[in-house]
Structures are given as C-alpha cells and as structure tokens.
C-alpha positions as CSV (number, residue, x, y, z in Angstrom):
1,M,23.3,44.3,378.5
2,E,26.0,44.8,375.9
3,H,28.7,43.9,378.4
4,A,26.8,40.7,379.3
5,S,26.6,39.9,375.6
6,R,30.3,40.2,375.2
7,Q,31.0,38.0,378.2
8,F,28.4,35.4,377.1
9,Q,29.6,31.8,377.4
10,P,27.1,29.7,375.6
11,D,28.6,26.4,376.9
12,K,27.4,27.3,380.5
13,I,23.8,27.1,381.4
14,T,24.0,29.9,383.9
15,A,25.1,32.3,381.1
16,H,21.8,31.8,379.4
17,F,19.9,32.6,382.6
18,R,22.1,35.8,383.1
19,L,21.4,37.0,379.6
20,E,17.6,36.8,380.3
21,W,17.7,38.7,383.6
22,V,14.9,41.2,382.6
23,N,12.5,38.4,381.8
24,L,13.5,36.5,384.9
25,L,12.9,39.6,387.1
26,L,9.4,39.9,385.7
27,I,8.9,36.2,386.2
28,T,10.1,36.6,389.8
29,L,7.7,39.5,390.7
30,S,4.6,37.9,389.0
31,G,5.5,34.5,390.3
32,L,5.8,35.7,393.9
33,L,2.4,37.5,393.6
34,Y,0.8,34.4,392.1
35,N,2.1,31.8,394.5
36,L,1.6,33.9,397.6
37,G,-1.9,34.5,396.4
38,L,-2.4,30.7,396.2
39,L,-2.2,30.7,400.0
40,A,-5.5,32.4,400.2
41,G,-7.2,29.3,398.7
42,P,-7.0,27.0,401.8
43,W,-7.9,30.0,404.1
44,F,-11.0,30.8,402.0
45,E,-12.0,27.1,401.8
46,G,-11.8,26.8,405.6
47,K,-13.8,30.0,406.1
48,L,-16.5,28.9,403.6
49,A,-16.8,25.5,405.4
50,Q,-17.1,27.3,408.8
51,C,-19.6,29.8,407.4
52,L,-21.8,27.0,406.0
53,A,-21.7,25.3,409.5
54,D,-22.7,28.6,411.1
55,I,-25.5,29.1,408.7
56,L,-26.9,25.7,409.4
57,D,-26.7,26.5,413.2
58,G,-28.5,29.8,412.5
59,N,-25.5,31.9,413.6
60,K,-25.0,33.6,410.2
61,T,-27.1,34.4,407.1
62,A,-26.5,33.6,403.5
63,A,-25.3,37.2,402.9
64,A,-22.1,36.3,404.8
65,M,-21.6,33.3,402.4
66,V,-22.1,35.6,399.3
67,Y,-19.6,38.1,400.7
68,L,-17.0,35.3,401.1
69,V,-17.6,33.8,397.7
70,L,-17.3,37.2,395.9
71,S,-14.1,37.9,397.9
72,Y,-12.7,34.5,396.9
73,I,-13.6,35.1,393.2
74,T,-11.9,38.6,393.3
75,V,-8.7,37.2,394.8
76,T,-8.7,34.3,392.4
77,L,-9.0,36.6,389.4
78,L,-6.0,38.7,390.7
79,V,-4.0,35.6,391.3
80,Q,-4.7,34.1,387.8
81,G,-3.8,37.5,386.3
82,A,-0.4,37.3,387.9
83,R,-0.2,33.7,386.7
84,F,-0.8,34.8,383.1
85,I,1.9,37.4,383.3
86,K,4.4,34.9,384.8
87,R,3.6,32.3,382.1
88,F,3.9,34.8,379.3
89,Y,7.4,35.8,380.3
90,V,8.4,32.2,381.1
91,R,7.5,31.3,377.5
92,R,9.4,34.3,376.2
93,F,12.4,33.3,378.2
94,A,12.2,29.7,376.8
95,N,11.8,30.9,373.2
96,N,14.7,33.3,373.5
97,T,16.9,30.6,375.0
98,S,16.0,28.1,372.3
99,R,16.6,30.5,369.5
100,R,19.9,31.6,371.0
101,M,21.1,27.9,371.5
102,K,20.1,27.0,367.9
103,G,22.0,30.0,366.6
104,V,25.1,29.1,368.5
105,L,24.9,25.4,367.5
106,F,24.4,26.4,363.8
107,S,27.3,28.8,364.0
108,N,29.5,25.9,365.2
109,L,28.1,23.4,362.6
110,V,28.9,25.7,359.6
111,R,32.5,25.8,360.9
112,Q,32.8,22.0,361.0
113,K,34.7,20.2,358.3
114,K,32.5,18.2,356.0
115,A,34.2,14.9,357.0
116,A,33.3,15.5,360.7
117,L,29.7,16.2,359.8
118,E,29.4,13.1,357.6
119,C,31.0,11.0,360.3
120,E,28.3,12.2,362.8
121,G,25.4,11.6,360.5
122,A,22.4,13.6,359.3
123,G,20.0,11.9,361.8
124,E,22.3,12.7,364.8
125,L,22.8,16.3,363.7
126,L,19.1,16.7,363.2
127,T,18.3,15.4,366.6
128,K,20.8,17.7,368.3
129,A,19.8,20.8,366.3
130,I,16.1,20.4,367.1
131,S,15.1,17.8,369.7
132,D,18.1,18.3,372.1
133,V,18.0,22.1,372.0
134,D,14.3,22.1,372.6
135,D,14.7,19.7,375.5
136,C,17.3,21.9,377.1
137,A,15.1,25.0,376.7
138,E,12.1,23.1,378.1
139,G,14.1,21.9,381.1
140,M,15.2,25.5,381.8
141,R,11.6,26.7,381.4
142,K,10.2,24.1,383.8
143,F,12.9,24.9,386.3
144,T,12.0,28.6,386.1
145,T,8.3,27.8,386.3
146,E,8.5,25.2,389.0
147,F,10.8,27.3,391.1
148,F,7.8,29.5,391.9
149,D,4.9,27.2,391.2
150,T,6.5,24.5,393.4
151,G,9.3,26.0,395.5
152,V,7.7,29.2,396.7
153,A,4.3,27.7,397.0
154,M,5.6,24.8,399.0
155,V,7.4,27.1,401.4
156,G,4.2,29.1,401.8
157,Y,2.1,26.0,402.4
158,V,4.6,24.6,404.9
159,G,4.5,27.9,406.8
160,M,0.7,27.7,407.0
161,L,0.8,24.1,408.3
162,L,3.3,25.1,411.0
163,V,1.0,28.0,412.1
164,Y,-2.0,25.7,412.5
165,D,-0.2,22.8,414.3
166,W,3.6,22.5,414.1
167,R,3.7,19.0,415.6
168,L,1.2,17.6,413.1
169,A,2.9,19.6,410.3
170,L,6.3,18.1,411.1
171,L,4.8,14.6,411.2
172,C,3.2,15.1,407.8
173,L,6.3,16.7,406.2
174,I,8.3,13.5,406.7
175,F,6.7,11.9,403.7
176,P,7.6,14.3,400.8
177,P,11.3,13.9,401.5
178,V,10.9,10.2,401.3
179,S,9.5,10.7,397.8
180,Y,12.6,12.7,396.8
181,I,14.9,10.0,398.1
182,C,13.1,7.4,396.0
183,A,13.4,9.7,393.0
184,E,17.1,10.1,393.5
185,L,17.5,6.3,393.6
186,M,15.7,6.2,390.2
187,K,17.9,9.0,388.7
188,G,20.3,6.7,387.0
189,N,17.6,4.7,385.3
190,V,15.9,7.9,384.1
191,Q,19.1,9.3,382.6
192,R,20.2,6.0,381.1
193,T,16.9,5.3,379.4
194,G,16.6,8.9,378.3
195,A,20.0,8.8,376.6
196,A,19.1,5.5,374.9
197,C,15.9,7.0,373.6
198,K,17.8,10.0,372.1
199,K,20.2,7.7,370.3
200,A,17.4,5.6,368.9
201,A,15.6,8.8,367.8
202,A,18.8,9.9,365.9
203,S,19.0,6.5,364.1
204,L,15.3,6.7,363.2
205,S,15.8,10.2,361.8
206,A,18.7,8.9,359.7
207,A,16.6,6.0,358.4
208,T,13.7,8.3,357.6
209,L,15.9,10.7,355.6
210,D,17.4,7.7,353.8
211,R,13.9,6.4,352.8
212,A,12.8,9.8,351.6
213,E,16.0,10.5,349.6
214,N,16.3,7.0,348.0
215,A,12.6,5.9,347.6
216,V,12.8,5.8,343.8
217,T,16.0,3.7,343.9
218,Y,14.4,1.2,346.2
219,R,11.4,1.0,344.0
220,I,13.4,0.5,340.8
221,Y,15.5,-2.3,342.2
222,G,12.7,-3.9,344.0
223,C,14.3,-3.7,347.5
224,E,11.4,-2.0,349.3
225,A,10.8,-5.1,351.4
226,A,14.4,-5.3,352.6
227,Q,14.6,-1.6,353.3
228,E,11.2,-1.7,355.0
229,T,12.6,-4.4,357.3
230,G,15.5,-2.2,358.3
231,Y,13.3,0.8,358.9
232,E,10.9,-1.3,361.0
233,Q,13.8,-2.4,363.1
234,A,14.9,1.2,363.7
235,L,11.3,2.2,364.4
236,G,10.8,-0.8,366.8
237,K,14.0,0.1,368.6
238,Y,12.9,3.7,369.0
239,E,9.5,2.7,370.3
240,R,10.9,0.3,372.8
241,S,13.4,2.8,374.1
242,A,10.7,5.5,374.2
243,V,8.3,3.3,376.2
244,L,11.1,2.4,378.6
245,A,12.1,6.0,379.1
246,N,8.5,7.2,379.5
247,L,7.9,4.4,382.0
248,W,10.7,5.5,384.3
249,Q,9.7,9.2,383.9
250,S,6.0,8.7,384.4
251,A,6.6,6.6,387.5
252,L,7.8,9.5,389.5
253,P,4.6,11.7,389.9
254,P,2.4,8.8,391.1
255,L,5.1,7.8,393.5
256,Y,5.2,11.3,395.0
257,L,1.4,11.3,395.4
258,V,1.1,7.9,396.9
259,I,3.8,8.4,399.5
260,S,2.8,12.0,400.3
261,N,-0.9,11.1,400.8
262,I,-0.2,8.5,403.5
263,S,-0.1,11.5,405.9
264,V,-3.7,12.3,405.2
265,L,-4.6,9.5,407.6
266,F,-2.7,11.3,410.4
267,I,-4.4,14.6,409.6
268,F,-7.9,13.1,410.0
269,W,-6.9,11.2,413.2
270,L,-5.0,14.0,415.0
271,G,-7.2,16.8,413.5
272,R,-10.2,15.1,415.2
273,E,-8.3,15.2,418.5
274,N,-7.6,18.9,418.0
275,I,-11.3,19.6,417.4
276,L,-12.4,17.6,420.4
277,A,-9.8,19.4,422.5
278,G,-11.1,22.8,421.3
279,K,-7.8,23.8,419.6
280,W,-9.4,23.7,416.1
281,D,-12.7,24.5,414.5
282,I,-14.0,23.1,411.3
283,A,-12.4,26.0,409.3
284,A,-9.0,25.0,410.7
285,L,-9.3,21.3,409.9
286,V,-10.5,22.1,406.3
287,A,-7.8,24.7,405.8
288,F,-5.1,22.3,407.1
289,L,-6.3,19.4,405.0
290,S,-6.7,21.6,401.9
291,C,-3.2,23.2,402.4
292,Y,-1.6,19.8,402.8
293,G,-3.4,18.5,399.7
294,K,-2.1,21.3,397.6
295,L,1.3,20.7,399.1
296,A,1.2,17.1,398.0
297,V,0.1,18.1,394.5
298,K,3.0,20.6,394.3
299,S,5.4,17.8,395.5
300,S,4.2,15.6,392.7
301,K,4.8,18.4,390.2
302,A,8.4,18.4,391.4
303,G,8.5,15.0,389.8
304,K,7.8,16.6,386.5
305,L,10.5,19.1,387.1
306,F,12.9,16.3,388.0
307,N,12.0,14.5,384.7
308,A,12.5,17.6,382.6
309,V,15.8,18.5,384.3
310,Q,17.1,15.0,383.8
311,K,16.1,15.0,380.2
312,A,17.7,18.4,379.7
313,Q,20.9,17.2,381.3
314,V,21.1,14.3,378.8
315,S,20.5,16.7,375.9
316,W,23.0,19.2,377.3
317,K,25.8,16.7,377.4
318,R,25.1,15.9,373.7
319,I,25.1,19.5,372.4
320,R,27.6,21.1,374.8
321,P,30.6,20.4,372.5
322,L,28.8,22.4,369.8
323,M,27.9,25.3,372.2
324,R,31.3,27.1,372.0
325,K,31.2,30.9,371.4
326,Q,32.1,31.9,367.9
327,N,33.0,35.3,366.8
328,P,31.0,36.7,363.9
329,L,32.6,35.8,360.6
330,P,34.0,38.9,358.8
331,P,33.5,39.3,355.1
332,P,36.1,37.2,353.3
333,E,39.1,39.1,352.1
334,I,39.8,37.8,348.7
335,P,43.6,37.7,348.1
336,A,45.2,38.7,344.8
337,G,46.3,36.0,342.4
338,R,49.6,34.2,343.2
339,T,51.8,31.4,341.8
340,L,50.6,27.9,342.8
341,V,53.4,25.4,343.3
342,I,52.5,21.7,343.9
343,S,55.3,19.4,344.9
344,D,55.1,15.6,345.2
345,L,51.4,15.8,346.2
346,S,49.8,12.5,347.4
347,F,46.6,11.7,349.1
348,S,45.2,8.6,350.9
349,Y,42.4,7.8,353.3
350,G,43.9,6.9,356.6
351,D,46.7,4.4,356.2
352,G,45.4,3.0,352.9
353,V,46.8,2.9,349.4
354,P,47.3,6.4,348.0
355,I,44.5,7.5,345.7
356,F,47.1,9.4,343.7
357,S,50.8,10.3,344.3
358,G,53.7,12.3,342.9
359,L,51.8,15.3,341.5
360,S,54.1,18.2,340.8
361,L,53.3,21.3,338.8
362,T,53.4,25.1,338.7
363,A,50.5,27.3,337.7
364,Q,50.3,31.1,337.1
365,P,47.3,33.4,337.5
366,G,45.2,33.2,334.3
367,Q,46.1,29.6,333.5
368,I,43.5,26.8,333.0
369,I,44.6,23.4,334.0
370,G,42.6,20.3,332.9
371,I,42.3,17.2,335.1
372,T,41.1,14.0,333.5
373,G,41.7,10.3,333.6
374,S,40.0,6.9,333.7
375,V,36.9,6.2,335.8
376,A,37.4,6.4,339.6
377,C,41.0,7.4,339.2
378,G,40.8,10.1,341.9
379,K,40.0,13.2,339.9
380,S,37.4,14.5,342.3
381,T,39.6,13.6,345.3
382,L,42.3,15.8,343.8
383,G,39.9,18.6,343.4
384,R,38.7,18.4,347.1
385,T,42.4,18.2,348.2
386,F,42.6,22.0,347.7
387,L,39.9,22.5,350.3
388,C,42.2,21.0,352.9
389,E,39.3,19.0,354.4
390,A,41.6,16.0,354.9
391,P,45.4,15.8,355.4
392,Y,47.6,15.4,352.3
393,T,51.3,14.7,352.0
394,G,53.6,16.7,349.9
395,S,53.2,20.4,349.4
396,I,50.7,22.9,347.9
397,R,52.2,26.4,348.1
398,W,50.0,29.4,347.4
399,G,52.6,32.2,346.9
400,N,54.9,31.8,349.9
401,Q,52.4,30.0,352.1
402,E,51.6,26.3,352.5
403,L,47.9,26.0,351.7
404,R,47.0,23.8,354.7
405,T,48.5,26.3,357.1
406,L,45.9,28.9,356.2
407,S,42.9,29.2,358.5
408,P,39.6,27.7,357.2
409,R,38.3,31.2,356.6
410,D,41.4,32.1,354.5
411,I,41.0,28.9,352.5
412,S,37.4,29.8,351.8
413,A,38.5,33.2,350.6
414,T,41.2,31.6,348.4
415,V,39.6,28.5,346.9
416,G,36.3,28.4,345.0
417,Y,34.9,24.9,344.5
418,L,32.1,23.4,342.5
419,G,31.5,19.7,343.1
420,H,30.1,17.3,340.5
421,D,26.9,17.1,342.6
422,P,25.7,20.7,342.9
423,E,24.6,21.6,346.4
424,L,21.7,23.9,346.1
425,W,19.3,24.8,348.9
426,N,15.6,25.2,348.9
427,D,15.4,28.9,348.1
428,T,15.0,31.1,345.1
429,V,17.2,31.1,342.0
430,E,18.5,34.6,342.9
431,S,19.3,33.5,346.5
432,N,21.2,30.5,345.3
433,V,23.3,32.6,343.0
434,L,24.1,35.6,345.3
435,C,24.1,33.8,348.7
436,G,23.2,37.1,350.4
437,S,25.9,39.2,348.6
438,D,25.2,42.2,346.5
439,G,25.1,42.1,342.7
440,R,22.9,41.2,339.8
441,A,22.2,37.5,339.6
442,M,21.1,37.7,336.0
443,D,24.6,38.7,334.9
444,Y,26.0,35.4,336.1
445,L,23.0,33.4,334.8
446,K,23.8,34.9,331.3
447,R,27.4,33.6,331.6
448,T,26.1,30.1,332.2
449,C,23.4,30.3,329.5
450,L,20.6,30.0,332.0
451,D,19.1,33.5,331.7
452,E,16.4,32.7,329.1
453,E,15.3,29.5,331.0
454,V,15.0,31.4,334.3
455,N,13.0,34.2,332.6
456,N,10.6,31.6,331.2
457,M,10.0,30.2,334.7
458,E,6.7,31.3,336.3
459,A,8.4,33.4,339.0
460,G,11.6,34.2,337.2
461,M,14.5,34.6,339.5
462,Q,12.2,34.3,342.5
463,T,11.4,30.7,341.5
464,V,12.1,28.3,344.4
465,V,14.3,25.5,343.2
466,G,13.1,22.9,345.7
467,S,14.9,20.6,348.1
468,G,18.0,19.3,346.3
469,A,17.0,21.4,343.3
470,D,14.4,18.8,342.4
471,R,12.4,21.4,340.4
472,L,15.3,21.8,338.0
473,S,16.8,19.5,335.4
474,G,20.3,18.2,335.9
475,G,21.8,20.7,333.5
476,Q,19.9,23.6,335.0
477,A,21.1,22.7,338.5
478,Q,24.7,22.3,337.3
479,R,24.6,25.7,335.6
480,L,22.9,27.4,338.5
481,A,25.7,26.1,340.8
482,L,28.3,27.3,338.3
483,A,26.6,30.8,338.2
484,R,27.0,30.9,342.0
485,T,30.7,30.0,341.7
486,L,31.2,32.8,339.2
487,A,29.3,35.3,341.4
488,H,31.9,34.7,344.2
489,P,35.2,34.7,342.3
490,R,38.3,33.3,344.0
491,P,42.0,33.3,342.8
492,L,41.9,29.5,342.8
493,L,38.9,27.8,341.2
494,V,38.2,24.1,341.1
495,L,35.3,23.0,338.9
496,D,34.4,19.3,339.0
497,D,32.8,18.2,335.8
498,P,30.8,21.4,335.1
499,F,29.8,20.3,331.6
500,S,28.6,16.8,332.4
501,A,24.9,17.5,331.7
502,L,25.3,20.0,328.8
503,D,25.2,19.9,325.1
504,R,28.2,20.8,323.0
505,D,27.0,24.3,322.0
506,T,26.2,25.3,325.7
507,E,29.5,23.9,326.8
508,D,31.4,26.0,324.2
509,A,29.5,29.2,325.3
510,I,30.1,28.6,329.0
511,F,33.8,27.7,328.4
512,E,34.3,31.1,326.7
513,A,32.6,32.8,329.6
514,L,34.9,31.0,332.0
515,K,38.0,32.3,330.2
516,Q,36.6,35.9,330.3
517,S,35.3,35.8,333.8
518,S,38.4,34.8,335.7
519,P,41.4,36.2,333.9
520,G,43.5,36.5,337.1
521,S,42.5,33.2,338.6
522,I,44.0,29.7,338.3
523,L,41.3,27.4,337.1
524,F,41.4,23.6,337.6
525,L,38.9,22.0,335.2
526,I,38.0,18.4,336.1
527,S,36.2,16.8,333.2
528,H,35.9,13.6,331.2
529,R,34.9,15.7,328.2
530,L,38.1,16.6,326.3
531,Y,36.7,19.0,323.6
532,H,38.5,22.0,325.0
533,F,41.6,20.3,326.4
534,P,43.8,21.4,323.4
535,E,43.1,25.0,324.5
536,L,44.3,24.5,328.1
537,D,47.7,25.5,329.5
538,K,48.3,22.2,331.1
539,V,46.7,18.8,331.5
540,V,46.9,16.4,334.5
541,F,46.2,12.8,333.5
542,M,45.5,10.3,336.2
543,D,45.4,6.5,336.0
544,G,46.0,3.8,338.6
545,G,47.3,6.3,341.2
546,K,49.9,7.7,338.8
547,V,49.9,11.3,337.6
548,T,51.3,12.7,334.4
549,V,51.5,16.4,333.7
550,G,52.0,18.1,330.4
551,T,50.3,20.0,327.6
552,H,47.7,18.3,325.5
553,Q,50.2,17.7,322.7
554,E,52.8,16.4,325.1
555,L,50.4,13.9,326.6
556,L,49.3,12.8,323.1
557,A,52.9,12.0,322.3
558,S,53.9,10.4,325.6
559,C,50.8,8.8,327.1
560,P,49.1,6.1,324.9
561,L,46.1,5.9,327.2
562,Y,45.4,9.6,327.0
563,Q,45.8,9.4,323.2
564,T,43.3,6.6,323.1
565,M,40.8,8.6,325.2
566,W,41.2,11.6,323.0
567,E,40.7,9.7,319.7
568,A,37.7,7.9,321.1
569,H,36.3,11.3,322.2
570,I,36.7,13.2,319.0
571,S,35.4,10.2,317.0
572,V,32.0,10.4,318.6
573,K,29.7,13.0,317.2
574,D,27.8,15.3,319.5
575,D,24.5,13.8,320.1
576,G,22.7,17.1,320.6
577,E,21.6,16.2,324.2
578,V,19.7,19.2,325.7
579,A,20.2,19.9,329.3
C-alpha cells in the first residue's frame, strides 16, 4: 500500500482505482454474490406461476406454494444483504476518491500564483473544487456500481435466456445494441451541453459571490436594479443550459426502454409457439419474460451510467491540469539576514507604461526603509514586486542571488508580506495568528496592542473572526494581520500601510514593537502617514512613475513635493480616531 502511494499519479483515473483495491475487492465479491443471486428472481417467478397453475388443476396443494414463497423470501434477504455490503463499500470508495481529489486539487491551488487564480475567477475555481470533483467521483462510483448491477447481471440474464431458447434469445438481443448505437450518436450533444452547463454554473457562482460581497455597495449607490438584471441574465443562462443538458441526458433511459421492449412482442408470439409445441411450460414462459424484462431495465440503467461517465469526463478535462502530484511542503527554512541590492528596478503590467522605474538602493539587515508618495503612485505595486508574482525588469539581489531565481518556497521563507487589505480567514483569533505553528499568540497580540481587546471578547483567543474578519473593526483586523506577520518573522518584511486604521498612540506603540521585533530584518514600511519617517534609515518617494531615494532630511531638501506632504502632515493635529 505504501509503495502504491509513492507511485500514485493523481492525473490518471486508473491510479485512483488502484489505490482503492481493498474496497474494490470487497465490492467485487459482494457484487458478484448480489447479482448472481438476482438470477433466482425469474426462476422463482416462473416456478410460482407454474405452482399456481398446478394448484388450480388440483395437482399440488397450497403447502407447495408456501414453501416456494418462504424460499424466495430467504434468497431475497440474502441477496439484499449482499447488496447492502456492496453499496456500503461503493460509497466508501467514492468518498475516499472525492476527498483525495479535493486534497490534490487544493495542494495545487495553494501553489498557484495569485495572478493566475485571479485570472481564472472565484466562481470557476469554486465549481472545479466542489462540483467537478464530485461529478468525477460520482462517475467513478456509478461505473463501479453499474459494472456489477448492470454488467454482471446482464451477462447472467443473457445466459438464462440462451438456456431457455437460444434462437429467441438472439432475436431479442438485437435490440439493446441498437439502443447503445443511438446513445453513441447522442454522445457529442451530451458532452457539449454538459460542458456549457458547467461554464454557466461557474459564471453564476461568480455572480452570486459578487452579490454577497458587494450587497451594501449596491444598496448605497442605488444600483440594485442594474445588478439584479445582470444576475438574472447569469441565472437565466444557467437555467437554459441546465435544461438543455438534462434534456439530452434524460432522453437516454427512455430510449433504451422503448427500443428494448419492442422484443416483448416476439417473446409472446414465439413463446406461445413453444408452449403449443410442448417445448415450454408456463414456468418457462414467465421466467423468460421476467428475465428479459429485468435485462431491459438493466440496459436502461446503462443509460444512467453513460450519462454519469460523460459528465465525469467533462469535469475531468476541467480539473486534470490541477491534479498533478505535489510533494509535501517541508517547513520553510528561514535564511539569515543578507544585504539587499536593488538596481534600476522597474515594473509594468504587460507592455504598458511602467508603474515605476529606476529604483536603486542598498539595504542592510536591521534597517527600516519607508515608501511613500502621492495617491496611486505604485507604492503597493512596489511592495508586491518583492513577492515575484509578476515579472519585473532590473535587479533585486538578496545576498548573491537574484530574488526572482529563487523557488516560490524559498521566496515565501525570505519575504514576509502584509497587504493593505488584511486577508484573514474564518477561524479563531489564535489560529489566524499562529497559522498552525507553535508559539503563544498572546505575545504577538501584545506587540500590536490587541491583547486587551481580545481578552475582552466573549471567547478570548478562541473568538471566530468571521468571513473576511467581518466581526472585527478595521483597526482590529489590521493589527491581527500584523500580529500574524510578526509571528512568522522573515529577513525581508514588507508592510503595506499597517497604521492606516490606527490612532497616533497605538501607531507609536506598534512602531516601537516593530523595531524591537525584527532587529535582523530589512523592513519596508509603506505608508501615507509620515510621523515616524524621520526615524527611518531611508525613504523611497514615488510620484508619476519616478522614484527618489534618500534620508528624510535629504528628501526635504531636494524634493519639494515630499516637503509639502511632510509639512501638511505635521500641521494636522491627531484627531484621536480610535480603531
């Protein structure tokens, strides 16, 4: 089993079957017992019909009928017991497969760059992670189930028909293959409409998420009607595609039954001839008719299998690129502090105008570098550049290595990043701080002046912050995200506007904690609040795509716009805003 796990290739369907060989073995044994036991049904039904005729003729008593009925009930109980065992392990197989697929898909998603995830869209990812994986697992479950419930049973029923009358059996068996030929001709439409339905479902999921996240904004600006129209369009498109997909899928089972049951006419006609010729008795006719009826029903169930498999194939094509095997991520090895040398750094989206250009500076461990500038000048973009999520021009050398040449794992171990919109998940305060690591969350909450507020919460550190931290104020969410950053120190820290929702006293306390918490780290402090910029080692001033680097005093002397911002800043008294 361990060897199979090492050789596991999640992008191959057969690999998922091989990994579940124990469950499949139990399914095979119980499935064979169940489906072979089903063959007793037509035999008992024929014997019961013949026994009834013999009782009416006075050749047998009611005791013979009671014996047959009790035997039939006993066999049925045994058969249904085997069916229960088979279904239990089939469901276990499907659950294990679904859980494994979702684990692999999630492992690939967390390794994707943010730009790639944003390009694909939340609705599309949600559909793949839930609906498509479930459809794949369901298709595999139905295949496993119907292999016995349909395949084995059909072979058994065909064998019984051949034993009773091979000529009539061959005549009747012409019709089920005709049904499959019709299904194959419909295959393209089933797949096409199924794929369109998946795409429409992803668009509807995205529209639903958008409505939930921006409902207040829609209400404030009075654009509910316009947004409602867009949502109704997405909903209508999904409903139309779902109806069309279901129409093609639901057409198959009736088609099987209609075509297959045409042969019942031949059974009555030629069966009568066999009875008149003395080849059959009533038991044989009833058994043959019952056997073929069950065969026709099983053939129609093959249509459901066909639908499930086609649906699974559509979903598998969508998720297969995300089903690559990933080795477990080792704990990050945090490197020691190094000199950071930035040379002629520029960044632009695609072939557009550079957001900024010409940035050059050198930073040593322990230094704090401020980044500020006019509105929308590229401050946050510069901060994200260190994550190497998008290509930049110029050079960022971390020691003797170019930063973009490092693996994503090494970059994560080197660069700590706090965005201006804190990304917190719907979990406890403690979990958001520690992220599964060891340590005392309260130590980091104290550094961000959040300890008393957390202690006053009803559940303390076990308080769930809600989706998007909607149970916290803006300042609390910002400080909680900052506490998380401090709990996972990195030699290069980028903090994007960490003081935006704080009062002056809290900002002063946290700034002192930052200086003490990361003495060996290079800290980039992106902020429009300049209170502490005179204390920083260097300041990067950005305006109109141009970058100027110097100390606070140097920029005051050489950069009039920076001087203006500073004078306007210090002239405004602190308003005492409480976060």
